[in-house]
C-alpha positions in Angstrom: 142.5 103.6 76.7 145.3 105.3 78.7 144.1 107.7 81.4 146.3 109.9 83.5 144.7 110.7 86.8 146.2 113.6 88.8 145.1 113.7 92.5 145.7 112.8 96.1 146.6 109.2 95.8 146.0 108.7 99.5 142.4 109.9 99.3 139.5 107.4 99.8 137.5 109.6 97.4 140.1 109.0 94.7 140.1 105.3 95.5 136.4 105.1 95.1 136.4 107.0 91.9 139.0 104.5 90.5 136.8 101.6 91.7 134.0 103.1 89.8 135.8 103.5 86.5 138.2 100.6 86.6 136.9 98.0 84.1 140.1 96.0 83.8 140.7 97.1 80.3 142.1 100.6 80.6 145.6 101.6 81.7 145.1 104.1 84.6 148.1 106.0 85.8 147.8 108.0 89.0 150.2 111.0 89.4 150.2 112.0 93.1 149.6 115.7 93.7 151.5 115.4 97.0 154.5 113.4 98.2 152.5 111.5 100.9 153.7 108.0 101.7 150.3 106.4 102.3 148.8 102.9 101.7 146.7 102.4 98.6 144.4 99.5 97.6 146.3 96.2 97.2 145.8 95.9 93.5 147.4 99.2 92.7 151.0 98.8 91.3 153.7 101.3 91.8 155.9 102.5 89.0 159.0 104.7 88.9 159.4 107.7 86.8 161.9 106.0 84.5 159.6 103.1 83.8 156.6 105.1 82.6 155.8 104.5 78.9 152.8 104.2 76.6 152.8 100.4 76.8 152.1 100.0 80.5 149.7 97.0 80.9 146.1 97.6 81.7 145.3 98.1 85.4 145.9 100.8 88.0 149.4 102.2 88.4 150.6 104.8 90.9 153.8 106.8 90.2 156.2 106.6 93.2 155.2 109.7 95.3 158.9 110.3 96.1 159.6 110.9 92.4 156.9 113.6 91.7 159.6 116.3 92.1 163.3 116.8 91.7 165.6 119.0 93.7 166.4 121.2 90.7 162.8 121.5 89.8 161.8 122.5 93.3 164.6 125.1 93.5 163.0 126.9 90.5 159.8 127.3 92.6 161.5 128.4 95.8 160.1 131.9 95.6 156.6 130.8 94.6 153.9 131.7 97.1 152.4 128.2 97.4 150.1 129.1 100.3 147.9 131.4 98.2 147.4 128.8 95.5 146.7 125.8 97.8 145.3 125.0 101.2 147.4 126.7 103.8 148.3 123.4 105.6 150.2 122.0 102.6 153.9 122.6 102.7 155.7 123.5 99.5 158.1 120.5 99.9 155.1 118.1 99.7 153.9 119.4 96.3 154.5 117.8 92.9 156.5 119.6 90.3 154.7 120.8 87.1 157.9 119.9 85.3 157.7 116.3 86.4 154.0 116.1 85.5 154.8 117.5 82.1 157.4 114.8 81.6 155.0 112.1 82.6 152.5 113.4 80.1 155.1 113.1 77.3 156.3 109.7 78.4 152.8 108.2 79.0 150.9 109.8 76.1 147.5 109.5 77.7 144.3 109.7 75.7 143.0 112.1 78.3 144.0 113.8 81.5 141.6 113.8 84.5 142.4 115.9 87.6 140.5 115.1 90.8 140.2 118.1 93.1 141.2 121.7 92.2 143.6 123.5 94.5 146.3 120.8 94.5 145.7 118.7 91.4 143.9 121.2 89.2 146.4 124.1 89.8 149.3 121.7 89.2 147.8 120.8 85.8 147.4 124.4 84.9 151.2 124.9 85.2 152.1 121.6 83.7 150.1 122.1 80.5 151.4 125.6 79.9 152.8 125.7 76.3 152.5 121.9 75.8 151.9 121.1 72.2 149.5 118.2 71.5 148.3 118.0 75.1 145.6 115.5 75.8 142.0 116.7 76.5 141.6 117.7 80.2 138.6 116.8 82.4 138.6 118.5 85.8 136.6 117.2 88.7 135.7 119.8 91.4 135.2 118.4 94.9 133.2 119.9 97.7 134.6 123.4 98.4 137.0 123.7 95.5 135.1 126.6 93.8 132.4 127.4 96.4 134.9 128.4 99.1 138.0 129.5 97.1 136.0 131.8 94.8 135.7 134.1 97.8 139.5 134.7 98.0 140.7 137.3 95.5 144.2 135.9 95.5 142.8 132.7 94.0 141.0 134.5 91.2 143.8 134.6 88.7 144.5 130.9 89.1 140.8 130.0 89.0 140.5 131.9 85.7 143.5 130.0 84.2 142.0 126.7 85.5 138.5 127.3 84.2 139.6 128.6 80.8 142.0 125.7 80.4 139.8 122.7 81.0 137.9 120.9 78.2 135.2 119.4 80.5 134.2 120.5 84.0 132.8 117.6 86.2 131.6 118.9 89.5 129.7 117.2 92.3 127.3 120.1 92.5 125.3 121.8 89.8 125.9 125.0 91.8 129.6 125.0 90.8 128.9 125.1 87.1 127.7 128.7 87.5 130.9 129.6 89.2 133.0 127.8 86.6 131.3 129.8 83.9 131.9 133.0 85.8 135.7 132.2 85.8 135.7 131.4 82.1 134.7 127.8 81.5 133.5 127.6 77.9 133.0 123.9 77.5 129.7 122.1 77.3 127.7 121.4 80.5 128.3 118.1 82.2 125.7 116.6 84.6 127.2 116.6 88.2 128.5 113.4 89.7 129.6 112.7 93.2 133.4 112.8 93.7 133.4 109.1 94.8 131.7 108.0 91.6 129.2 105.5 93.1 128.5 102.7 95.5 127.0 99.3 95.4 123.6 100.6 96.5 121.7 97.3 96.8 124.5 95.7 98.8 124.8 98.6 101.2 121.1 99.0 101.6 120.9 95.4 103.0 122.9 96.7 106.0 119.8 98.6 107.2 118.0 95.9 109.1 115.9 98.2 111.3 113.8 101.3 110.5 115.4 104.7 111.5 112.7 105.3 114.1 113.9 102.2 116.0 117.6 103.2 116.1 119.2 104.7 119.2 122.4 106.4 117.9 123.5 109.7 116.4 126.6 110.1 114.3 128.4 113.5 114.1 131.1 114.4 111.6 133.9 115.6 113.8 136.0 117.7 111.5 136.8 121.2 112.9 139.2 122.8 110.5 139.3 125.3 107.6 135.7 124.2 106.7 134.4 121.8 109.3 132.6 123.0 112.4 132.3 119.8 114.5 132.4 121.8 117.8 129.2 123.6 116.8 127.4 120.3 116.1 128.3 119.1 119.6 127.2 122.4 121.1 123.8 122.0 119.4 123.5 118.6 121.0 124.1 120.1 124.5 121.2 122.4 124.0 118.8 119.4 123.6 120.5 117.1 126.1 117.1 116.4 127.7 116.3 114.5 124.5 119.5 112.4 124.5 118.6 110.0 127.3 119.0 106.5 126.1 120.8 107.6 122.9 124.5 107.3 122.0 126.4 110.0 120.1 129.4 108.8 118.0 131.9 111.4 116.6 133.6 110.4 113.3 137.3 111.5 112.9 137.1 114.1 115.7 139.6 117.0 115.7 141.5 117.2 119.0 139.3 120.0 120.3 136.1 118.1 119.3 137.4 115.0 121.1 138.0 117.2 124.2 134.5 118.7 124.1 133.0 115.2 123.7 134.8 114.1 126.8 133.5 117.2 128.7 130.0 116.4 127.6 130.4 113.0 129.2 131.8 114.2 132.4 129.7 117.3 132.9 126.3 116.2 131.6 126.6 112.4 131.7 125.9 112.0 128.0 126.9 108.9 126.1 129.3 110.7 123.7 132.4 109.1 122.3 134.9 109.3 119.5 134.3 106.5 117.1 137.3 104.2 116.4 138.6 103.8 113.0 137.2 100.7 111.3 139.4 98.6 109.0 136.9 98.2 106.1 134.3 100.4 104.4 131.8 97.6 105.1 132.3 97.9 108.8 131.9 101.6 108.7 128.7 101.4 106.7 127.3 98.8 109.1 127.9 101.3 111.9 126.2 104.0 109.9 123.2 101.7 109.4 122.5 101.8 113.1 122.2 105.6 113.2 118.9 107.5 113.3 120.5 110.8 112.5 123.8 111.9 110.8 124.9 115.5 111.5 127.4 117.5 109.4 128.3 121.1 110.0 130.7 123.1 107.8 131.1 126.6 106.4 131.5 125.1 102.9 131.0 121.7 101.2 129.8 119.9 98.2 127.8 116.7 98.5 129.4 115.0 101.5 130.0 111.3 101.0 129.0 110.8 104.6 125.5 112.1 103.7 125.3 109.8 100.6 126.2 106.8 102.8 123.6 107.9 105.4 120.9 108.2 102.7 121.7 104.7 101.5 121.2 103.1 104.9 118.3 105.2 106.1 120.0 107.6 108.5 118.3 111.0 108.4 120.7 113.8 107.3 120.9 117.1 109.2 123.4 119.2 107.2 124.4 122.8 106.8 123.0 124.7 103.9 126.5 125.6 102.7 126.7 122.2 101.1 124.7 121.3 97.9 122.6 118.7 99.7 119.6 120.8 98.5 120.2 119.2 95.1 119.5 115.8 96.7 116.8 116.3 99.3 113.7 118.2 100.0 114.4 120.4 103.0 112.2 119.5 105.9 111.0 116.3 104.4 114.0 114.0 103.4 116.6 115.9 105.4 117.0 119.3 107.1 119.3 122.1 106.1 120.6 124.5 108.8 122.9 127.5 109.0 126.5 126.8 110.1 126.3 129.8 112.4 123.1 129.1 114.3 123.4 126.4 117.0 119.9 126.9 118.2 118.6 126.2 114.6 120.8 123.1 114.5 119.4 122.0 117.9 115.8 122.4 116.8 116.5 120.4 113.6 118.1 117.6 115.5 115.3 117.6 118.1 112.7 117.2 115.3 114.7 114.3 113.7 114.8 112.6 117.1 111.2 112.9 117.9 109.3 112.6 114.5 109.3 108.8 113.7 107.2 109.3 110.6 109.6 111.9 109.2 112.7 109.7 109.4 111.1 106.5 108.2 109.4 108.2 105.2 112.7 110.0 104.4 114.6 106.8 104.4 112.5 105.3 101.6 112.7 108.4 99.4 116.5 108.9 100.0 117.2 105.3 99.0 115.5 105.9 95.7 117.5 109.1 95.1 120.9 107.4 95.7 119.8 104.5 93.5 119.4 107.0 90.7 122.4 109.2 91.3 125.0 107.3 93.3 124.9 103.9 91.8 128.3 102.6 90.8 126.9 100.7 87.9 125.1 103.7 86.5 127.9 106.2 87.1 130.5 103.9 85.7 128.6 104.0 82.4 128.2 107.8 82.6 131.9 108.2 83.4 133.0 106.1 80.4 130.6 107.9 78.1 132.2 111.1 79.1 135.8 109.7 78.8 135.1 108.3 75.3 133.5 111.5 74.0 136.3 113.7 75.4 139.1 111.4 74.1 137.5 111.6 70.6 138.1 115.4 70.6 141.8 114.7 70.4 141.3 113.1 67.0 
């Protein structure tokens, strides 16, 4: 089968999805949604625009990101207001041309098209498929905030309607988003949600958890502070319970500059053991670090099912996450995790305090959460589910 994937080729989420579906038999071509020059997994092969054809050998191919647009094609979009259709931090010059994607579709002749993420990849497909005869069936994956956040902006509504009415199958990481997709015109059959990353090797990862959560002495905080993340509020909540942090270390993942500065101030002012966690070269190293955490904290104004939370659940770290995610579809609030408002640091602080002091809570949650990810985040199970979906959708072309 030939599959055309449209998405951010530099995204670890996309890489993990490919790892889930790649069975060595399909020809998977990735069309980058942005012109980022970024490393990809070693077994990916790059291919130039002129060398794309239906007889590409099985394996994973990435179209050269410098060839996703042409000067003449970009000129025709010079007056297009990209900002209202995409995240505001994406420059128009970075974006792929619908004309070039349409040409790749005609050259590659895929059995199906799969867009991963909506505002960059999905919107691109909307324009590329316009007036294309004999187009392939289109599966669209919605990640995290794609619909939950952008449905609130009226300027996105016309594009969301075109997107939702144009897709053949909607694959979201949250059941919540199917309701929104229906509201914007999706008329296809329901598809059971699946995490954006596909799945993980649960049994191998679970072996990294060598101590029960109640015996662990570290906290991990997701450090994003941007259009959705609110890492500063997570650290502020920790300062409210600093009396409970003695003997504990707090590590901040991928901190924004202002989050890093606040962490340093917490060290100097309160003497707390807070530090920005260094980047680790392999996912295995990162997961081993996660397996030493008692609590993992994520604060954002909008999210789907965060991969960090799924990783935490796999190795027994107790999740404290804002209710703006869809973690409620995975945990029992107050039993296997705690959901809090992204606008109430006192509520966050109380939730973290409980997770730090109730040993029975975190140990019991670890057992139940592992069973949940075994059922819903297993790479083996989700690979089969993904291929069942791919085959059924590809058949609709016939």
